[in-house]
C-alpha positions in Angstrom: 57.9 176.3 123.7 57.0 173.1 125.5 59.6 172.6 128.3 58.4 169.1 128.8 59.2 168.0 125.2 61.6 165.1 125.3 64.1 164.5 122.5 65.7 161.5 124.2 63.4 158.9 122.7 63.2 160.5 119.3 65.1 158.7 116.5 66.4 161.3 114.0 67.7 161.0 110.4 69.6 163.9 108.9 69.9 163.8 105.0 72.4 166.3 103.7 75.3 166.0 101.2 77.3 168.6 103.1 79.4 167.0 105.9 79.8 170.3 107.8 76.0 170.8 107.9 75.4 167.2 109.1 77.7 167.8 112.0 76.3 171.2 112.9 72.7 169.9 112.8 73.6 166.8 114.8 75.3 169.0 117.4 72.1 171.1 117.8 70.0 168.0 118.2 72.3 166.5 120.8 72.1 169.9 122.7 68.3 169.5 122.7 68.8 166.1 124.4 68.6 163.7 121.3 70.4 160.4 121.8 69.8 158.6 118.5 70.9 160.7 115.5 71.8 159.2 112.2 73.1 161.1 109.2 73.5 160.2 105.5 74.6 162.1 102.4 72.2 161.0 99.7 68.6 160.2 99.1 69.5 156.6 98.1 71.2 156.0 101.5 68.2 157.6 103.2 65.8 155.2 101.5 67.9 152.3 102.7 67.9 153.6 106.2 64.1 154.0 106.2 63.6 150.5 104.8 65.4 149.1 107.8 64.6 151.5 110.6 61.7 153.7 111.8 62.5 157.4 112.5 60.5 160.0 114.4 62.1 163.0 112.7 63.6 163.5 109.3 65.5 166.6 108.4 66.2 166.5 104.7 68.1 169.0 102.5 66.3 169.9 99.3 69.5 169.8 97.1 71.4 166.6 97.5 73.8 166.9 94.6 73.3 164.3 91.8 70.4 161.9 91.9 67.2 162.3 93.8 66.6 165.6 95.6 64.9 166.1 99.0 61.4 166.7 97.4 61.7 163.6 95.3 62.8 161.6 98.4 59.7 162.8 100.2 57.6 161.5 97.3 59.4 158.1 97.2 59.0 157.6 101.0 55.3 158.3 100.8 54.8 156.1 97.7 56.7 153.2 99.3 54.9 153.7 102.7 58.1 154.3 104.5 56.9 157.3 106.5 54.9 156.2 109.6 52.0 158.4 110.5 53.8 159.7 113.6 56.9 160.7 111.7 57.7 164.4 111.2 59.3 165.4 107.9 61.2 168.7 107.4 62.6 170.0 104.1 65.6 172.2 104.6 67.3 174.3 102.0 69.7 177.2 101.5 68.2 177.9 98.1 65.7 180.7 98.5 64.7 180.9 94.8 61.0 181.3 94.3 60.6 178.1 92.2 62.3 175.9 94.9 60.4 177.4 97.8 57.0 177.1 96.1 57.8 173.6 94.9 58.7 172.5 98.4 55.7 174.0 100.0 53.4 172.4 97.5 54.7 169.0 98.6 53.2 169.7 102.0 55.9 168.4 104.3 55.3 168.9 108.0 57.5 172.0 107.9 60.0 173.8 105.7 63.2 175.4 107.0 65.4 178.0 105.2 69.1 178.1 106.0 70.6 179.7 108.0 68.5 179.2 111.1 69.3 179.5 114.8 69.3 176.6 117.3 66.4 178.2 119.0 64.3 178.5 115.8 65.0 174.8 115.0 64.0 173.7 118.5 60.8 175.8 118.3 59.8 174.5 114.9 60.4 170.9 115.7 58.3 171.1 118.9 55.5 172.9 117.0 55.4 170.2 114.3 55.4 167.4 116.8 52.6 169.0 118.8 50.4 169.3 115.7 51.2 165.7 114.6 50.3 164.4 118.0 47.0 166.3 118.1 46.0 165.0 114.7 47.4 161.4 115.1 43.9 159.8 115.6 42.7 161.3 112.3 45.8 160.1 110.4 45.3 156.6 112.0 41.7 156.5 110.8 42.7 157.5 107.3 45.4 154.9 107.3 42.8 152.3 108.3 40.5 153.5 105.5 37.9 154.3 108.1 36.3 157.5 106.7 33.5 157.7 109.3 36.1 157.5 112.1 38.2 160.1 110.4 35.2 162.5 110.4 34.5 161.8 114.0 38.2 162.5 115.0 38.1 165.8 113.0 34.9 166.7 115.0 36.7 165.9 118.3 39.6 168.2 117.5 37.1 170.9 116.3 35.2 170.7 119.6 38.1 170.3 122.0 41.2 171.9 120.5 41.0 175.6 120.0 44.6 175.5 118.5 43.8 173.2 115.7 40.1 173.8 115.3 40.2 175.8 112.0 42.8 173.5 110.5 40.6 170.5 111.1 37.5 172.2 109.7 39.4 172.7 106.4 40.9 169.2 106.7 37.4 167.7 107.1 36.3 169.6 103.9 39.3 168.1 102.0 38.4 164.6 103.1 34.8 165.2 101.9 36.1 166.4 98.5 38.2 163.3 98.2 35.1 161.3 98.8 33.3 163.4 96.1 30.8 164.6 98.8 30.9 168.1 97.3 27.7 169.6 98.8 28.8 168.7 102.3 32.3 170.1 101.7 30.7 173.3 100.2 28.6 173.8 103.3 31.6 173.6 105.6 33.7 176.0 103.5 30.9 178.6 103.0 30.3 178.6 106.7 34.0 178.9 107.4 34.5 181.8 105.0 31.5 183.6 106.6 33.3 183.5 109.9 36.9 183.8 108.6 37.8 185.1 105.0 40.6 182.5 104.9 42.5 182.1 101.6 42.9 178.3 101.9 39.1 178.0 102.5 38.4 180.1 99.5 40.8 178.0 97.4 39.1 174.8 98.5 35.7 176.3 97.8 36.9 177.3 94.3 38.0 173.7 93.8 34.5 172.4 94.9 32.8 174.8 92.5 35.0 173.5 89.7 34.3 169.9 90.6 30.5 170.6 90.6 30.9 172.3 87.2 29.9 175.6 88.6 32.4 177.5 86.5 30.6 180.9 86.7 31.1 180.8 90.5 34.6 179.2 90.5 36.2 181.6 88.0 35.7 184.9 89.8 36.6 183.3 93.2 39.8 181.8 91.9 40.7 184.9 89.9 40.5 187.0 93.0 42.7 184.5 95.0 45.6 184.6 92.5 45.2 188.4 92.1 46.0 189.1 95.7 48.0 185.9 96.4 50.0 185.3 93.2 52.2 182.6 94.9 49.2 180.3 95.6 49.8 178.1 92.5 46.9 175.7 93.1 44.7 178.7 92.4 46.1 178.9 88.9 45.7 175.1 88.4 42.0 175.1 89.3 41.3 178.3 87.4 42.9 176.8 84.3 40.9 173.7 84.6 37.7 175.8 84.8 38.5 177.5 81.5 39.7 174.3 79.9 36.5 172.4 80.7 34.5 175.4 79.9 35.9 175.5 76.4 38.3 178.4 76.5 41.6 176.5 76.0 43.6 179.5 75.1 42.8 181.3 78.3 43.6 178.1 80.3 47.0 177.9 78.5 47.8 181.6 79.4 46.9 180.9 83.1 49.1 177.8 83.4 52.0 179.7 81.7 51.7 182.3 84.4 51.9 179.7 87.1 54.9 178.1 85.6 56.7 181.4 85.5 56.5 181.3 89.3 57.5 177.7 89.6 58.2 175.2 86.8 58.8 172.3 89.3 55.5 170.5 89.0 54.9 167.4 86.8 51.1 167.8 86.9 51.3 171.5 85.9 53.8 170.8 83.1 51.6 168.0 81.9 48.6 170.3 81.8 50.7 172.9 79.9 51.6 170.2 77.3 48.0 169.1 76.9 46.7 172.7 76.5 49.6 173.6 74.1 48.7 170.7 71.8 45.0 171.6 71.9 45.9 175.1 70.7 48.6 174.0 68.2 51.3 175.7 70.2 53.6 172.8 69.5 56.9 174.4 70.5 55.5 175.2 74.0 54.3 171.5 74.2 57.8 170.4 73.3 59.4 172.5 76.1 56.8 171.1 78.6 57.6 167.5 77.6 61.4 168.2 78.0 60.7 169.7 81.4 58.8 166.5 82.4 61.6 164.3 81.1 64.2 166.2 83.0 62.2 166.4 86.3 61.5 162.7 86.3 65.1 161.6 85.6 66.4 159.4 88.4 63.1 159.6 90.3 60.2 157.3 91.0 58.4 158.9 88.1 60.9 158.0 85.4 59.1 156.3 82.6 59.9 155.5 78.9 56.6 157.2 78.1 58.1 160.6 79.0 61.0 159.9 76.7 58.9 158.9 73.7 56.5 161.8 74.3 59.4 164.2 74.0 60.6 162.4 70.8 57.1 162.8 69.3 56.9 166.4 70.3 60.2 167.2 68.5 58.9 165.3 65.4 55.7 167.3 65.5 57.5 170.6 65.6 60.0 169.5 62.9 57.2 168.4 60.6 55.8 172.0 60.6 59.2 173.7 60.4 59.8 175.1 56.9 63.3 176.3 57.6 65.6 173.3 56.7 68.4 174.4 59.0 66.0 174.8 62.0 64.4 171.4 61.2 67.8 169.8 61.1 68.7 171.3 64.5 65.4 170.0 65.9 66.1 166.4 64.7 69.6 166.5 66.1 67.9 166.8 69.5 66.4 163.3 69.0 69.8 161.9 68.0 71.3 163.4 71.2 68.8 161.6 73.4 70.4 158.3 72.4 74.1 159.2 72.7 75.5 156.7 75.3 71.8 155.7 75.6 72.1 152.9 78.1 73.7 155.3 80.6 71.2 158.1 79.9 68.1 155.9 80.2 68.9 153.0 82.5 65.2 152.6 83.3 64.5 151.2 79.8 65.5 147.6 79.0 68.2 147.4 76.4 66.1 145.7 73.7 63.3 148.2 74.2 65.7 151.1 74.1 67.1 149.9 70.7 63.6 149.6 69.4 62.8 153.1 70.6 66.0 154.5 69.0 65.1 152.8 65.8 61.6 154.3 65.8 63.1 157.7 66.6 65.7 157.5 63.7 63.0 156.2 61.3 60.8 159.2 62.3 63.7 161.5 61.5 64.1 159.9 58.0 60.4 160.2 57.5 60.3 163.9 58.3 63.2 164.5 55.9 61.2 162.8 53.2 63.3 159.6 52.9 60.4 157.1 53.4 62.3 154.1 52.1 65.2 154.6 54.6 62.6 155.3 57.3 60.9 152.0 56.6 64.1 150.1 56.5 65.2 151.5 59.8 61.9 150.9 61.5 61.5 147.3 60.3 65.0 146.3 61.2 64.9 147.9 64.7 61.5 146.6 65.6 61.5 143.3 63.8 61.0 141.3 67.1 57.7 143.1 67.7 56.5 142.6 64.2 57.1 138.9 64.5 55.7 138.7 68.1 53.3 141.7 68.4 52.1 140.6 71.8 55.6 141.4 73.2 55.4 145.1 72.1 55.9 147.5 75.1 52.6 149.3 75.7 54.3 152.7 75.7 55.8 152.0 72.2 53.0 150.2 70.5 50.8 153.2 69.5 53.8 155.0 68.0 54.8 152.0 65.9 51.3 151.6 64.6 51.2 155.2 63.7 54.5 155.3 61.9 53.9 152.0 60.0 50.6 153.5 58.8 52.3 156.8 57.8 54.9 154.7 55.9 51.9 153.0 54.2 52.5 149.6 55.8 48.9 149.3 56.8 48.9 145.5 57.0 51.8 145.5 59.5 50.0 148.2 61.5 46.9 146.1 61.5 48.9 143.1 62.8 50.0 145.2 65.8 46.7 146.9 66.6 45.0 144.1 68.5 47.9 144.1 71.0 48.0 147.9 71.5 46.5 149.5 74.5 45.4 153.1 74.5 48.3 155.4 75.4 48.3 158.2 77.9 46.5 161.4 77.1 49.6 163.2 75.9 50.6 160.3 73.6 47.2 160.2 72.1 47.1 164.0 71.4 50.6 163.9 70.0 49.8 161.0 67.6 46.6 162.8 66.5 48.6 166.0 65.8 51.3 164.1 63.9 48.8 162.1 61.8 46.7 165.0 60.7 44.2 163.8 58.1 46.2 160.7 57.1 43.5 158.3 58.3 41.4 158.9 55.2 44.3 157.7 53.1 44.4 154.5 55.0 40.7 154.0 54.7 40.8 154.5 50.9 43.8 152.2 50.5 42.2 149.4 52.6 39.0 149.7 50.6 40.7 149.1 47.3 43.1 146.5 48.6 40.2 144.5 50.1 38.2 144.7 46.9 41.3 143.5 45.0 41.7 140.5 47.4 38.0 139.7 47.1 38.1 139.9 43.3 41.3 137.7 43.2 39.6 135.1 45.4 36.7 135.0 42.9 39.2 134.7 40.0 38.1 138.0 38.6 41.7 138.8 37.9 41.4 142.0 35.7 39.2 143.6 38.3 41.6 142.6 41.1 44.6 144.1 39.2 42.7 147.4 38.7 42.0 147.6 42.5 45.6 146.8 43.5 46.9 149.4 41.1 44.4 152.0 42.6 45.5 151.0 46.1 49.2 151.6 45.1 48.3 154.9 43.6 47.1 155.9 47.0 49.9 154.3 49.0 52.9 153.7 46.6 55.1 152.5 49.4 52.9 149.7 50.5 54.8 146.4 50.0 51.8 144.2 50.6 49.8 145.7 47.8 52.8 145.6 45.5 53.2 141.8 46.2 49.4 141.4 45.7 49.8 143.1 42.3 52.6 140.7 41.3 50.6 137.7 42.4 47.5 138.7 40.4 49.7 139.5 37.3 51.3 136.0 37.5 47.8 134.5 37.7 46.9 136.4 34.6 50.0 135.1 32.8 49.0 131.6 33.6 45.4 132.2 32.5 46.1 133.5 29.0 47.7 131.4 26.3 50.1 134.0 25.1 51.6 136.3 27.7 50.8 139.9 27.5 54.0 142.0 27.2 52.4 144.8 29.4 51.6 142.3 32.1 55.1 140.8 32.1 56.5 144.4 32.3 54.3 145.1 35.3 55.6 142.1 37.1 59.2 142.9 36.2 59.0 146.6 37.1 57.2 145.9 40.4 59.8 143.3 41.4 62.6 145.8 40.6 60.9 148.5 42.7 60.6 146.0 45.6 64.4 145.6 45.6 64.6 149.0 47.1 61.8 148.4 49.6 62.6 147.1 53.1 60.6 144.0 53.8 59.6 142.0 56.8 60.8 138.4 56.9 57.4 137.1 55.8 57.2 139.6 53.0 60.7 138.7 51.8 59.7 135.0 51.7 56.6 135.8 49.7 58.6 138.0 47.3 61.1 135.2 46.8 58.4 132.7 46.0 56.7 135.1 43.5 60.1 135.8 41.8 60.7 132.1 41.5 57.3 131.6 39.9 57.9 134.5 37.5 61.2 133.0 36.4 59.6 129.6 35.8 56.8 131.2 33.7 59.4 133.2 31.7 61.4 129.9 31.0 58.2 128.2 29.9 57.3 131.1 27.7 60.8 130.9 26.0 60.3 127.1 25.4 56.9 127.7 23.8 58.4 130.4 21.6 61.3 128.1 20.5 58.8 125.4 19.6 
């Protein structure tokens, strides 16, 4: 212990929801000589304090009741640049479950303390953390200044002059080189290090370098050996899974990620990788569970995002579509409805209008899975009418799903209207949509082909050919309102062209208009239908007059 260490000028922030522990910890720090100790009971209050003040030491409990936990507070502080490079951050917890401990360690705070601890242990650990931080401060300053060359020089200075932190800086230097994609240089440092010290962290970094260099045959045995003898080193599973994934063995990659998640499920990146691999191997239920874990872990955090919500909705839809048991399918679809119970309170990070649109999309998807396409279309068009009128206003996280469902409900023209404004979704959304669509794309291509030929023939006044193509298009996509209206229009043109109306043509118009009564229409389609019905009524009146004369 450094007897010259001085607490008097250290500003300390304690974050703990238990008042008794706040007082106990503050008493310990005062006994060490600390003069400036602040304590708050929530992460939200801690963020406010850090926005207005600079602290030298943060002692943060992992479990902070409802809202953001200590690990998520650490992420938020780093993201918002509220942790100065000199500040020491401790995570403290009384929960010694494996998942919590591994999750906290992976966040790489300056230190991690398990309750209960003695006053002497706390003092020793704080001094040790500050000594390390002070020794490495020039490196952190260079990194903050984006001065890579200076950071390398400062690492070399510590390696030469500080026996205590020499090995740490050798590995830290390798990590900086990896971040700069200077893999050969990093590999040299790590191979030399391992020759002197068979250090697990060095081996893990070397396995990562081998993976990034696409040297899977070297990475796989090294990473396999690491997790065999060190099963709690979760990064080893991640890089090993990536090796198998990129090497083409997706099933093996999935099995490895599942093993890691059994140790600790509290990693968004790992859950995301699990979801991706599960979709690639058609393990849709596993994917659904992973998307649910992501949704729950991001709730009330800096990572909350409507994309996580809609990914989970799509995952449920995907599983439900392949579920043959009607009862189980119904239970699955109830999960979607439950997501929107008291929805504004459950999802405050989504704007009200967008949330209503998402709820409408979700309910329409339920109707579609149950086989009620007309009800699905009606629900979708009503709930997302604003985006169909002004497609440029469509939220980027919702757009691809709307296009997909419109196409599945055979509203290809409306889908085409939205497509120019749709950005590519995240990798999970793209995979989910591809899995939900299956081979439906060929249906749209065939429909579009005949619908276009019909429009071209109508433009050239080749009405019989146009009618044939529109009827073929409707045989492919009987729910398509645009083609149905096109059919009515070409039939009306035929009735004008011939001297004596054909009864079969008149019946086609009448039957199609009756069918359209049950079809949900966009505002533009409804106006077009009204105009065509008006024209048809005029023609029928004229035909009666001719017959009476």
